[in-house]
C-alpha positions in Angstrom: 88.1 95.1 83.0 88.4 93.2 86.3 91.5 93.7 88.3 92.8 90.1 88.0 92.3 90.2 84.2 94.2 93.4 84.0 97.1 91.9 86.1 97.1 88.8 83.9 97.3 90.9 80.8 100.2 92.9 82.1 102.1 89.8 83.1 101.4 88.3 79.7 102.7 91.3 77.9 105.8 91.3 80.1 106.4 87.6 79.5 106.2 88.1 75.8 108.7 90.9 75.9 111.0 88.8 78.0 110.7 85.9 75.6 111.6 88.1 72.7 114.6 89.5 74.5 115.7 86.0 75.5 115.5 84.6 72.0 117.3 87.6 70.5 120.1 87.1 73.0 120.3 83.4 71.9 119.0 82.0 75.2 116.6 79.1 75.2 115.2 80.4 78.5 112.7 82.2 76.3 110.8 78.9 76.1 109.8 79.3 79.8 108.7 82.9 79.1 106.5 81.7 76.2 104.9 79.1 78.5 104.3 81.7 81.1 102.7 84.0 78.5 100.4 81.1 77.5 99.3 80.5 81.0 98.6 84.2 81.7 96.8 84.7 78.5 94.4 81.9 79.5 94.0 83.5 82.9 93.2 86.8 81.2 90.6 85.2 79.0 89.0 83.3 81.9 88.7 86.3 84.3 87.4 88.6 81.5 84.8 86.0 80.5 83.8 85.3 84.1 83.3 89.1 84.7 81.0 89.3 81.7 79.0 86.3 82.8 78.7 87.7 86.3 77.5 91.0 84.9 74.9 89.2 82.7 73.7 87.2 85.6 73.3 90.3 87.8 71.4 92.0 85.0 69.1 89.0 84.6 68.5 88.9 88.4 67.7 92.6 88.4 65.3 92.1 85.5 63.5 89.2 87.1 63.3 91.2 90.4 61.7 94.1 88.5 64.5 96.5 89.2 65.4 97.0 85.6 64.6 100.3 84.0 61.5 100.3 81.9 61.8 101.2 78.2 59.5 104.0 76.9 
């Protein structure tokens, strides 16, 4: 997993935990934590998908260049 995606996932999990604690304590500040969790989950999805697309593009470029291992 790319580093930025990992950081986004960690922040997302921490934001969800903070939201739960805030709501359990009766604070409406948890709404902010839920919004932060939503943003960071989108960041995680974006960076993970971008890394997969970059890897596929690199594999395709290697295959076109003839650097790909031959089957058989």
